C-alpha positions in Angstrom: 93.1 64.3 90.8 92.1 67.4 92.9 92.5 71.1 92.2 95.4 72.9 93.8 96.0 76.6 94.5 99.7 77.7 94.8 100.1 81.2 96.1 102.9 83.6 94.9 105.4 82.7 97.6 104.6 79.0 97.7 106.5 76.2 96.0 109.9 74.5 96.4 112.7 77.0 95.6 115.8 75.6 93.9 119.0 77.1 92.6 120.2 75.0 89.8 123.6 76.3 88.8 122.3 79.9 88.9 118.9 79.1 87.4 116.5 80.2 90.2 113.3 78.0 90.0 110.2 77.8 92.1 108.4 74.6 91.5 104.7 75.4 91.5 103.1 72.0 90.5 104.8 68.6 90.2 103.7 65.4 88.6 102.2 64.4 91.9 99.9 67.4 91.6 99.0 66.9 87.9 98.9 63.1 87.7 102.1 63.2 85.7 100.7 65.4 83.0 103.0 68.4 83.5 105.4 70.3 85.7 104.9 74.0 86.4 107.9 76.3 87.3 108.3 80.0 87.9 111.8 81.3 87.2 113.4 84.7 88.3 116.8 84.9 86.8 119.4 87.7 86.6 121.0 88.9 83.3 123.4 86.5 81.7 121.9 83.4 83.4 121.8 80.8 80.7 121.3 77.1 79.9 123.4 75.8 77.0 122.2 74.0 73.9 120.4 70.8 74.9 117.8 68.3 73.7 114.9 66.7 75.6 114.0 63.2 74.5 110.8 63.1 76.5 109.4 66.5 77.2 107.8 69.5 75.4 108.3 72.9 77.0 106.3 76.1 77.0 108.0 79.3 78.2 105.9 82.4 79.0 107.8 85.6 79.6 106.3 87.7 82.3 109.0 90.3 82.7 112.5 91.0 81.2 114.1 89.6 78.0 115.2 86.1 77.2 117.1 85.1 74.1 116.2 81.6 72.8 118.3 79.7 70.4 116.4 77.0 68.5 118.7 75.2 66.1 120.5 78.1 64.4 117.8 80.7 64.9 118.0 83.3 67.8 114.9 85.2 69.0 114.6 87.6 71.9 111.3 87.2 73.7 109.8 89.9 76.0 106.9 90.4 78.4 103.8 88.7 77.0 105.7 86.4 74.6 105.5 82.6 74.5 107.6 79.9 72.9 106.8 76.2 72.4 109.8 73.9 72.3 108.9 70.4 71.2 111.0 67.4 72.3 114.0 66.4 70.1 114.6 70.1 69.1 118.0 71.5 70.2 117.5 74.7 72.1 119.2 77.1 74.6 118.3 80.3 76.5 120.0 83.3 78.0 118.6 86.2 80.0 119.5 89.4 78.1 119.0 93.0 78.9 119.6 94.8 82.2 116.8 93.4 84.4 115.8 90.0 85.7 113.7 87.8 83.6 110.6 86.4 85.2 109.2 83.4 83.3 106.6 80.7 83.7 107.7 77.3 82.3 105.4 74.3 81.8 107.0 71.0 81.0 104.9 68.1 79.5 105.0 65.4 80.9 106.3 65.8 84.4 109.4 64.0 85.8 112.1 66.6 85.5 111.4 67.9 89.0 113.5 64.9 90.3 116.4 66.0 88.0 116.2 69.6 89.1 116.3 68.6 92.7 119.3 66.4 92.1 121.1 69.2 90.2 120.3 71.7 93.0 122.2 69.6 95.5 125.5 69.9 93.5 128.2 71.8 95.5 128.7 75.5 94.9 131.6 76.7 92.8 132.5 76.1 89.2 130.1 73.6 87.6 131.3 70.1 87.1 129.9 69.7 83.5 130.7 66.0 83.1 128.7 65.2 86.3 125.9 67.5 85.2 125.8 65.7 81.8 125.6 62.3 83.5 122.7 63.4 85.7 120.8 65.0 82.7 121.3 61.9 80.5 119.5 59.8 83.1 116.5 61.9 82.5 116.8 61.9 78.7 118.5 65.3 78.2 121.7 65.6 76.3 123.9 68.7 75.6 124.9 69.4 72.0 
């Protein structure tokens, strides 16, 4: 495995149903160890309650405010805050406040980059949640 430098504007940019991601490192870069993503999302962008069977996640808030729901508990994280979400724990997030939230997300192990790319190719318009659920299930993610 070799080192890799990814500059600010580099990385694959995806829009996944309003979740704006910039893939910084993939499993190919990290030997499958993790996936690194930068997110820049507007207020009210959210991902509903879901569970990962295979991945742990670490969110690091750079700017803005993000409300995380873990089980029944809600917490608003701000610049400098970090949250660790182990696999098999139901969670959701939503950008709150009046400004965009800029977040670094690391996912251990890698693999979800393929799911994100697949989801980004869905047609614009109202989300087809049954189709989204089918795609996510193939990668070990279920909505609750």
